[in-house]
Each structure stands twice: as C-alpha cells, then as structure tokens.
DOKE-554667 format. One record per residue (C-alpha): residue number from 0; z, x, y negated; residue in one letter. Coordinates in steps of 0.25 Angstrom, whole numbers. Each point is the difference from the previous one (the first is absolute). Layout:
N
<r><i>NUM</i><z>Z</z><x>X</x><y>Y</y><aa>A</aa></r>
...
END
This chain:
243
<r><i>0</i><z>-23</z><x>-336</x><y>312</y><aa>M</aa></r>
<r><i>1</i><z>10</z><x>6</x><y>8</y><aa>T</aa></r>
<r><i>2</i><z>11</z><x>10</x><y>-9</y><aa>V</aa></r>
<r><i>3</i><z>7</z><x>10</x><y>7</y><aa>S</aa></r>
<r><i>4</i><z>16</z><x>1</x><y>-3</y><aa>G</aa></r>
<r><i>5</i><z>3</z><x>-14</x><y>-1</y><aa>G</aa></r>
<r><i>6</i><z>3</z><x>-10</x><y>-10</y><aa>P</aa></r>
<r><i>7</i><z>9</z><x>11</x><y>-8</y><aa>G</aa></r>
<r><i>8</i><z>-13</z><x>7</x><y>-4</y><aa>K</aa></r>
<r><i>9</i><z>-7</z><x>-13</x><y>-4</y><aa>L</aa></r>
<r><i>10</i><z>9</z><x>-2</x><y>-9</y><aa>L</aa></r>
<r><i>11</i><z>0</z><x>13</x><y>-3</y><aa>G</aa></r>
<r><i>12</i><z>-15</z><x>1</x><y>-6</y><aa>M</aa></r>
<r><i>13</i><z>2</z><x>-13</x><y>-6</y><aa>R</aa></r>
<r><i>14</i><z>10</z><x>6</x><y>-8</y><aa>A</aa></r>
<r><i>15</i><z>-9</z><x>10</x><y>-3</y><aa>K</aa></r>
<r><i>16</i><z>-10</z><x>-8</x><y>-4</y><aa>V</aa></r>
<r><i>17</i><z>9</z><x>-9</x><y>-8</y><aa>Q</aa></r>
<r><i>18</i><z>4</z><x>12</x><y>-8</y><aa>R</aa></r>
<r><i>19</i><z>-11</z><x>6</x><y>-1</y><aa>A</aa></r>
<r><i>20</i><z>-7</z><x>-13</x><y>-7</y><aa>G</aa></r>
<r><i>21</i><z>11</z><x>-2</x><y>-10</y><aa>R</aa></r>
<r><i>22</i><z>-5</z><x>16</x><y>-3</y><aa>L</aa></r>
<r><i>23</i><z>-14</z><x>-6</x><y>-4</y><aa>R</aa></r>
<r><i>24</i><z>6</z><x>-12</x><y>-7</y><aa>R</aa></r>
<r><i>25</i><z>10</z><x>10</x><y>-8</y><aa>A</aa></r>
<r><i>26</i><z>-11</z><x>11</x><y>-4</y><aa>V</aa></r>
<r><i>27</i><z>-10</z><x>-11</x><y>-4</y><aa>R</aa></r>
<r><i>28</i><z>10</z><x>-6</x><y>-8</y><aa>V</aa></r>
<r><i>29</i><z>5</z><x>16</x><y>-7</y><aa>A</aa></r>
<r><i>30</i><z>-14</z><x>1</x><y>-1</y><aa>A</aa></r>
<r><i>31</i><z>-3</z><x>-13</x><y>-8</y><aa>G</aa></r>
<r><i>32</i><z>12</z><x>1</x><y>-10</y><aa>A</aa></r>
<r><i>33</i><z>-6</z><x>15</x><y>-4</y><aa>T</aa></r>
<r><i>34</i><z>-14</z><x>-8</x><y>-3</y><aa>A</aa></r>
<r><i>35</i><z>8</z><x>-12</x><y>-8</y><aa>L</aa></r>
<r><i>36</i><z>10</z><x>13</x><y>-7</y><aa>A</aa></r>
<r><i>37</i><z>-13</z><x>8</x><y>-3</y><aa>L</aa></r>
<r><i>38</i><z>-8</z><x>-14</x><y>-5</y><aa>A</aa></r>
<r><i>39</i><z>13</z><x>-2</x><y>-9</y><aa>A</aa></r>
<r><i>40</i><z>1</z><x>13</x><y>-6</y><aa>A</aa></r>
<r><i>41</i><z>-16</z><x>-1</x><y>-3</y><aa>G</aa></r>
<r><i>42</i><z>-8</z><x>11</x><y>-3</y><aa>P</aa></r>
<r><i>43</i><z>2</z><x>14</x><y>2</y><aa>R</aa></r>
<r><i>44</i><z>3</z><x>8</x><y>-13</y><aa>L</aa></r>
<r><i>45</i><z>-3</z><x>14</x><y>-4</y><aa>G</aa></r>
<r><i>46</i><z>1</z><x>9</x><y>-10</y><aa>D</aa></r>
<r><i>47</i><z>-11</z><x>3</x><y>-13</y><aa>V</aa></r>
<r><i>48</i><z>0</z><x>15</x><y>-2</y><aa>R</aa></r>
<r><i>49</i><z>-9</z><x>7</x><y>-11</y><aa>G</aa></r>
<r><i>50</i><z>2</z><x>8</x><y>-13</y><aa>R</aa></r>
<r><i>51</i><z>0</z><x>-2</x><y>-13</y><aa>L</aa></r>
<r><i>52</i><z>-7</z><x>10</x><y>-8</y><aa>T</aa></r>
<r><i>53</i><z>2</z><x>2</x><y>-17</y><aa>L</aa></r>
<r><i>54</i><z>-8</z><x>7</x><y>-8</y><aa>I</aa></r>
<r><i>55</i><z>5</z><x>6</x><y>-10</y><aa>D</aa></r>
<r><i>56</i><z>-5</z><x>9</x><y>-12</y><aa>K</aa></r>
<r><i>57</i><z>-5</z><x>14</x><y>7</y><aa>G</aa></r>
<r><i>58</i><z>7</z><x>-4</x><y>14</y><aa>K</aa></r>
<r><i>59</i><z>-4</z><x>-8</x><y>12</y><aa>D</aa></r>
<r><i>60</i><z>15</z><x>-4</x><y>1</y><aa>Q</aa></r>
<r><i>61</i><z>9</z><x>-6</x><y>-12</y><aa>A</aa></r>
<r><i>62</i><z>14</z><x>6</x><y>3</y><aa>D</aa></r>
<r><i>63</i><z>5</z><x>-17</x><y>-2</y><aa>D</aa></r>
<r><i>64</i><z>-8</z><x>-4</x><y>10</y><aa>V</aa></r>
<r><i>65</i><z>15</z><x>-7</x><y>7</y><aa>A</aa></r>
<r><i>66</i><z>1</z><x>-9</x><y>-12</y><aa>Q</aa></r>
<r><i>67</i><z>-13</z><x>-10</x><y>5</y><aa>A</aa></r>
<r><i>68</i><z>0</z><x>-10</x><y>6</y><aa>V</aa></r>
<r><i>69</i><z>-7</z><x>-5</x><y>13</y><aa>V</aa></r>
<r><i>70</i><z>-2</z><x>-14</x><y>5</y><aa>W</aa></r>
<r><i>71</i><z>-8</z><x>-9</x><y>7</y><aa>L</aa></r>
<r><i>72</i><z>-4</z><x>-12</x><y>-7</y><aa>E</aa></r>
<r><i>73</i><z>5</z><x>-13</x><y>9</y><aa>R</aa></r>
<r><i>74</i><z>10</z><x>-8</x><y>-4</y><aa>P</aa></r>
<r><i>75</i><z>9</z><x>-2</x><y>10</y><aa>G</aa></r>
<r><i>76</i><z>16</z><x>-3</x><y>2</y><aa>P</aa></r>
<r><i>77</i><z>9</z><x>10</x><y>-5</y><aa>V</aa></r>
<r><i>78</i><z>15</z><x>4</x><y>0</y><aa>Q</aa></r>
<r><i>79</i><z>7</z><x>0</x><y>-15</y><aa>P</aa></r>
<r><i>80</i><z>8</z><x>13</x><y>-1</y><aa>V</aa></r>
<r><i>81</i><z>11</z><x>4</x><y>-12</y><aa>Q</aa></r>
<r><i>82</i><z>-3</z><x>14</x><y>-6</y><aa>V</aa></r>
<r><i>83</i><z>3</z><x>7</x><y>-13</y><aa>E</aa></r>
<r><i>84</i><z>-6</z><x>8</x><y>-9</y><aa>I</aa></r>
<r><i>85</i><z>8</z><x>8</x><y>-7</y><aa>T</aa></r>
<r><i>86</i><z>3</z><x>6</x><y>-13</y><aa>T</aa></r>
<r><i>87</i><z>5</z><x>13</x><y>-4</y><aa>S</aa></r>
<r><i>88</i><z>-4</z><x>12</x><y>-10</y><aa>N</aa></r>
<r><i>89</i><z>-10</z><x>-10</x><y>-7</y><aa>K</aa></r>
<r><i>90</i><z>-7</z><x>-3</x><y>14</y><aa>A</aa></r>
<r><i>91</i><z>-3</z><x>-10</x><y>11</y><aa>F</aa></r>
<r><i>92</i><z>-1</z><x>5</x><y>14</y><aa>S</aa></r>
<r><i>93</i><z>-5</z><x>-4</x><y>8</y><aa>P</aa></r>
<r><i>94</i><z>-13</z><x>1</x><y>-12</y><aa>H</aa></r>
<r><i>95</i><z>-7</z><x>-9</x><y>11</y><aa>V</aa></r>
<r><i>96</i><z>5</z><x>-10</x><y>11</y><aa>L</aa></r>
<r><i>97</i><z>-7</z><x>-10</x><y>7</y><aa>V</aa></r>
<r><i>98</i><z>6</z><x>-11</x><y>6</y><aa>V</aa></r>
<r><i>99</i><z>-4</z><x>-14</x><y>6</y><aa>P</aa></r>
<r><i>100</i><z>0</z><x>-15</x><y>-8</y><aa>V</aa></r>
<r><i>101</i><z>14</z><x>-3</x><y>-2</y><aa>G</aa></r>
<r><i>102</i><z>6</z><x>12</x><y>-1</y><aa>S</aa></r>
<r><i>103</i><z>13</z><x>2</x><y>-10</y><aa>T</aa></r>
<r><i>104</i><z>0</z><x>14</x><y>-7</y><aa>V</aa></r>
<r><i>105</i><z>11</z><x>3</x><y>-6</y><aa>A</aa></r>
<r><i>106</i><z>1</z><x>10</x><y>-10</y><aa>C</aa></r>
<r><i>107</i><z>13</z><x>8</x><y>-5</y><aa>P</aa></r>
<r><i>108</i><z>3</z><x>7</x><y>-10</y><aa>N</aa></r>
<r><i>109</i><z>6</z><x>16</x><y>2</y><aa>H</aa></r>
<r><i>110</i><z>-2</z><x>5</x><y>-15</y><aa>D</aa></r>
<r><i>111</i><z>12</z><x>-1</x><y>-11</y><aa>P</aa></r>
<r><i>112</i><z>-9</z><x>-8</x><y>-9</y><aa>F</aa></r>
<r><i>113</i><z>-8</z><x>-12</x><y>0</y><aa>N</aa></r>
<r><i>114</i><z>-11</z><x>-5</x><y>9</y><aa>H</aa></r>
<r><i>115</i><z>-10</z><x>-12</x><y>-2</y><aa>N</aa></r>
<r><i>116</i><z>-7</z><x>-2</x><y>11</y><aa>V</aa></r>
<r><i>117</i><z>-16</z><x>-8</x><y>-2</y><aa>F</aa></r>
<r><i>118</i><z>-13</z><x>-5</x><y>4</y><aa>S</aa></r>
<r><i>119</i><z>-10</z><x>-5</x><y>-5</y><aa>L</aa></r>
<r><i>120</i><z>-7</z><x>-3</x><y>11</y><aa>A</aa></r>
<r><i>121</i><z>-10</z><x>-13</x><y>1</y><aa>E</aa></r>
<r><i>122</i><z>5</z><x>-1</x><y>15</y><aa>E</aa></r>
<r><i>123</i><z>15</z><x>0</x><y>-3</y><aa>Q</aa></r>
<r><i>124</i><z>5</z><x>3</x><y>-13</y><aa>P</aa></r>
<r><i>125</i><z>15</z><x>5</x><y>-2</y><aa>F</aa></r>
<r><i>126</i><z>9</z><x>5</x><y>-11</y><aa>D</aa></r>
<r><i>127</i><z>16</z><x>0</x><y>5</y><aa>L</aa></r>
<r><i>128</i><z>5</z><x>3</x><y>-13</y><aa>G</aa></r>
<r><i>129</i><z>7</z><x>12</x><y>-4</y><aa>L</aa></r>
<r><i>130</i><z>12</z><x>5</x><y>8</y><aa>Y</aa></r>
<r><i>131</i><z>10</z><x>13</x><y>3</y><aa>G</aa></r>
<r><i>132</i><z>4</z><x>10</x><y>7</y><aa>R</aa></r>
<r><i>133</i><z>6</z><x>-5</x><y>16</y><aa>G</aa></r>
<r><i>134</i><z>-7</z><x>-13</x><y>-3</y><aa>E</aa></r>
<r><i>135</i><z>-14</z><x>-6</x><y>9</y><aa>T</aa></r>
<r><i>136</i><z>-8</z><x>-10</x><y>-2</y><aa>R</aa></r>
<r><i>137</i><z>-13</z><x>-5</x><y>10</y><aa>S</aa></r>
<r><i>138</i><z>-12</z><x>-8</x><y>1</y><aa>V</aa></r>
<r><i>139</i><z>-4</z><x>-8</x><y>10</y><aa>R</aa></r>
<r><i>140</i><z>-18</z><x>3</x><y>4</y><aa>F</aa></r>
<r><i>141</i><z>-6</z><x>-13</x><y>2</y><aa>T</aa></r>
<r><i>142</i><z>-15</z><x>3</x><y>-2</y><aa>R</aa></r>
<r><i>143</i><z>-8</z><x>11</x><y>8</y><aa>A</aa></r>
<r><i>144</i><z>-6</z><x>11</x><y>-12</y><aa>G</aa></r>
<r><i>145</i><z>5</z><x>14</x><y>-5</y><aa>I</aa></r>
<r><i>146</i><z>11</z><x>-2</x><y>-9</y><aa>I</aa></r>
<r><i>147</i><z>0</z><x>10</x><y>-12</y><aa>R</aa></r>
<r><i>148</i><z>14</z><x>3</x><y>-5</y><aa>V</aa></r>
<r><i>149</i><z>5</z><x>5</x><y>-12</y><aa>Y</aa></r>
<r><i>150</i><z>15</z><x>3</x><y>-8</y><aa>C</aa></r>
<r><i>151</i><z>-1</z><x>-7</x><y>-14</y><aa>N</aa></r>
<r><i>152</i><z>9</z><x>12</x><y>-4</y><aa>V</aa></r>
<r><i>153</i><z>-5</z><x>13</x><y>6</y><aa>H</aa></r>
<r><i>154</i><z>-18</z><x>0</x><y>-3</y><aa>A</aa></r>
<r><i>155</i><z>1</z><x>11</x><y>11</y><aa>Q</aa></r>
<r><i>156</i><z>5</z><x>-8</x><y>11</y><aa>M</aa></r>
<r><i>157</i><z>-11</z><x>-7</x><y>10</y><aa>S</aa></r>
<r><i>158</i><z>2</z><x>-6</x><y>15</y><aa>A</aa></r>
<r><i>159</i><z>-9</z><x>-8</x><y>7</y><aa>L</aa></r>
<r><i>160</i><z>1</z><x>-12</x><y>12</y><aa>V</aa></r>
<r><i>161</i><z>-11</z><x>-2</x><y>6</y><aa>V</aa></r>
<r><i>162</i><z>3</z><x>-14</x><y>8</y><aa>V</aa></r>
<r><i>163</i><z>-8</z><x>-2</x><y>13</y><aa>R</aa></r>
<r><i>164</i><z>0</z><x>-16</x><y>6</y><aa>D</aa></r>
<r><i>165</i><z>-4</z><x>7</x><y>14</y><aa>G</aa></r>
<r><i>166</i><z>8</z><x>9</x><y>10</y><aa>P</aa></r>
<r><i>167</i><z>-9</z><x>12</x><y>2</y><aa>H</aa></r>
<r><i>168</i><z>1</z><x>11</x><y>-13</y><aa>Y</aa></r>
<r><i>169</i><z>5</z><x>12</x><y>-1</y><aa>T</aa></r>
<r><i>170</i><z>0</z><x>12</x><y>-9</y><aa>Q</aa></r>
<r><i>171</i><z>-6</z><x>14</x><y>4</y><aa>P</aa></r>
<r><i>172</i><z>6</z><x>13</x><y>2</y><aa>S</aa></r>
<r><i>173</i><z>-3</z><x>11</x><y>-7</y><aa>G</aa></r>
<r><i>174</i><z>-12</z><x>4</x><y>6</y><aa>D</aa></r>
<r><i>175</i><z>-5</z><x>-13</x><y>0</y><aa>G</aa></r>
<r><i>176</i><z>0</z><x>-7</x><y>13</y><aa>S</aa></r>
<r><i>177</i><z>5</z><x>-11</x><y>2</y><aa>F</aa></r>
<r><i>178</i><z>4</z><x>-11</x><y>14</y><aa>T</aa></r>
<r><i>179</i><z>0</z><x>-15</x><y>-2</y><aa>L</aa></r>
<r><i>180</i><z>8</z><x>-2</x><y>13</y><aa>P</aa></r>
<r><i>181</i><z>-2</z><x>-14</x><y>8</y><aa>Q</aa></r>
<r><i>182</i><z>-11</z><x>-7</x><y>-4</y><aa>V</aa></r>
<r><i>183</i><z>-7</z><x>-11</x><y>8</y><aa>P</aa></r>
<r><i>184</i><z>-15</z><x>4</x><y>3</y><aa>P</aa></r>
<r><i>185</i><z>-12</z><x>-7</x><y>-11</y><aa>G</aa></r>
<r><i>186</i><z>-6</z><x>3</x><y>-13</y><aa>H</aa></r>
<r><i>187</i><z>8</z><x>4</x><y>-12</y><aa>Y</aa></r>
<r><i>188</i><z>-3</z><x>4</x><y>-13</y><aa>V</aa></r>
<r><i>189</i><z>6</z><x>14</x><y>-1</y><aa>L</aa></r>
<r><i>190</i><z>6</z><x>1</x><y>-15</y><aa>Q</aa></r>
<r><i>191</i><z>5</z><x>16</x><y>-7</y><aa>A</aa></r>
<r><i>192</i><z>6</z><x>-3</x><y>-15</y><aa>W</aa></r>
<r><i>193</i><z>5</z><x>13</x><y>-6</y><aa>H</aa></r>
<r><i>194</i><z>4</z><x>-2</x><y>-16</y><aa>E</aa></r>
<r><i>195</i><z>-6</z><x>13</x><y>-2</y><aa>R</aa></r>
<r><i>196</i><z>-12</z><x>-5</x><y>7</y><aa>G</aa></r>
<r><i>197</i><z>-1</z><x>-14</x><y>0</y><aa>E</aa></r>
<r><i>198</i><z>-7</z><x>-5</x><y>13</y><aa>G</aa></r>
<r><i>199</i><z>-7</z><x>0</x><y>10</y><aa>A</aa></r>
<r><i>200</i><z>-4</z><x>-9</x><y>12</y><aa>S</aa></r>
<r><i>201</i><z>-9</z><x>1</x><y>15</y><aa>R</aa></r>
<r><i>202</i><z>0</z><x>-11</x><y>11</y><aa>A</aa></r>
<r><i>203</i><z>5</z><x>5</x><y>12</y><aa>V</aa></r>
<r><i>204</i><z>0</z><x>-8</x><y>15</y><aa>E</aa></r>
<r><i>205</i><z>11</z><x>3</x><y>8</y><aa>V</aa></r>
<r><i>206</i><z>0</z><x>1</x><y>13</y><aa>S</aa></r>
<r><i>207</i><z>11</z><x>-5</x><y>12</y><aa>P</aa></r>
<r><i>208</i><z>4</z><x>14</x><y>0</y><aa>S</aa></r>
<r><i>209</i><z>1</z><x>4</x><y>-15</y><aa>G</aa></r>
<r><i>210</i><z>-9</z><x>9</x><y>-7</y><aa>L</aa></r>
<r><i>211</i><z>0</z><x>14</x><y>-5</y><aa>T</aa></r>
<r><i>212</i><z>-7</z><x>9</x><y>-11</y><aa>D</aa></r>
<r><i>213</i><z>-2</z><x>-9</x><y>-10</y><aa>V</aa></r>
<r><i>214</i><z>-2</z><x>6</x><y>-12</y><aa>T</aa></r>
<r><i>215</i><z>1</z><x>-5</x><y>-14</y><aa>I</aa></r>
<r><i>216</i><z>-2</z><x>9</x><y>-13</y><aa>Q</aa></r>
<r><i>217</i><z>5</z><x>-6</x><y>-16</y><aa>L</aa></r>
<r><i>218</i><z>-4</z><x>11</x><y>-10</y><aa>D</aa></r>
<r><i>219</i><z>10</z><x>3</x><y>-14</y><aa>A</aa></r>
<r><i>220</i><z>-11</z><x>8</x><y>-6</y><aa>R</aa></r>
<r><i>221</i><z>-2</z><x>-9</x><y>-10</y><aa>G</aa></r>
<r><i>222</i><z>17</z><x>-5</x><y>-2</y><aa>Y</aa></r>
<r><i>223</i><z>4</z><x>2</x><y>-15</y><aa>R</aa></r>
<r><i>224</i><z>15</z><x>-4</x><y>-2</y><aa>F</aa></r>
<r><i>225</i><z>1</z><x>-10</x><y>-9</y><aa>R</aa></r>
<r><i>226</i><z>16</z><x>-6</x><y>-8</y><aa>P</aa></r>
<r><i>227</i><z>2</z><x>-10</x><y>4</y><aa>H</aa></r>
<r><i>228</i><z>8</z><x>-12</x><y>-11</y><aa>L</aa></r>
<r><i>229</i><z>14</z><x>-4</x><y>1</y><aa>N</aa></r>
<r><i>230</i><z>2</z><x>-13</x><y>4</y><aa>K</aa></r>
<r><i>231</i><z>-3</z><x>-7</x><y>-14</y><aa>F</aa></r>
<r><i>232</i><z>-15</z><x>6</x><y>2</y><aa>G</aa></r>
<r><i>233</i><z>3</z><x>10</x><y>-10</y><aa>Q</aa></r>
<r><i>234</i><z>2</z><x>15</x><y>-3</y><aa>P</aa></r>
<r><i>235</i><z>11</z><x>6</x><y>4</y><aa>Y</aa></r>
<r><i>236</i><z>8</z><x>7</x><y>-13</y><aa>P</aa></r>
<r><i>237</i><z>-4</z><x>13</x><y>-2</y><aa>L</aa></r>
<r><i>238</i><z>16</z><x>5</x><y>-8</y><aa>E</aa></r>
<r><i>239</i><z>13</z><x>-7</x><y>1</y><aa>G</aa></r>
<r><i>240</i><z>3</z><x>1</x><y>18</y><aa>R</aa></r>
<r><i>241</i><z>12</z><x>3</x><y>1</y><aa>R</aa></r>
<r><i>242</i><z>-1</z><x>2</x><y>14</y><aa>Y</aa></r>
END
C-alpha cells in the first residue's frame, strides 16, 4: 500500500489508531466499572405507597388515624436511635412512638411534680422509678413488640412504643396515606396497627419499581376503653392523690 504524504502522515494515522484503541478500552473499563457498581448496590429499590382506613363509629375515617403504625413484616438490619417521650401537663408526648430495636427512649419530666414511668409489657417490662421535675430517665428496647407505657402516679397517662426489627415502617398522614421508601423487591406481609383498631395484615408483592395504591383497613367501632392497672397489678386509688 502506498500512502501519500510520506512518513509523517503514516505516523499520524498510527497515532490516531492508537488513540482510538485507548478510547475504546477506556469505555469498556468504565462500562465494566458501572456494571460492577450497580451489581454491588443490589436490586433496584422502589417505594411502597398506600392508604390506611381506620373505620370509626359514624364515619369512614377516624380522626386519629395518624396514630397508627404501618410496617412490612421482615427482619432486617436497623439503625438504633435515641429519642424522647416527654411528660408534661400529666401527659406523654408523643402518644405513639415507633423505633427500631436497640433504640433508647428518654423520658424527661417537665412537670412540677413526680412521675413514675413503667410498663408491664411481656416483651420488655421496665420501671424507671419515681423522679421529679428536670430529671430524665431512659430505657433501651431490645425486643420487637408493642410496649404500653404508663405512669404509676397518674392513671390517665399512657403512651405506646412500637418497636420494630426491620427497617420498613412508618406512621400514616391524617388522611391515612403512607409511604414506605426504598423497599427491595420481593414478597412481604404488610401490617397495620392502632390501639383502637387492633391489627390487620395482607400479603404484598413489591416489584423493582415499588408498589402503589395499596389499601389496608382497621376497624375501631368495637373499641371499649378499659382502665389499666398500676405497676403492682392493682387498680389506681381513687382518693388521696394530691396532684
């Protein structure tokens, strides 16, 4: 083959071929690295979106539906947190708290009198003892379950700590809508719970793009308030309380 332009042009062509070859190799390396990164990242994650209905007497949706908890029943790695349930004006706040296993809940006392926070829950009974204004006592939750929390001094005080052993849980909005973000594809059992509506569950299949328009229903029409007992398993005294 004869190349016009002499040796210089031949060298230039060789350089272009070499650069093109290096570029193709770089593209292949980059593509391989991207594929490896995607594989390492695991399956694509989508959101699970739906609506919880809490049927109440005379209405389709209860006013306190946001006090429910929704979760996907599957154990998995969780990141414990440190949060608070405060005591003020003879009430706990928040009334319902959902946390992962291993979390610590502090109970600061903001009232000008003593409180005694306790629970007789089978999953994790505890008694923080009597303590006054400005003091804080804490409990670490090590088992999944629904922990009913009371004050041994004030019978009207109650709170609920829902402890989960998986990462996919939430509380619905005031209209019952909820979102469980970044859920790996697969088969799950969707659980919903409310202190007045007990619990409900349904099987769901989450695709790589997630799942939408999931519905689940709780029924609070049969709820009846029942006074709880004190930490000794006895009724609260009706007289003699100074505060």
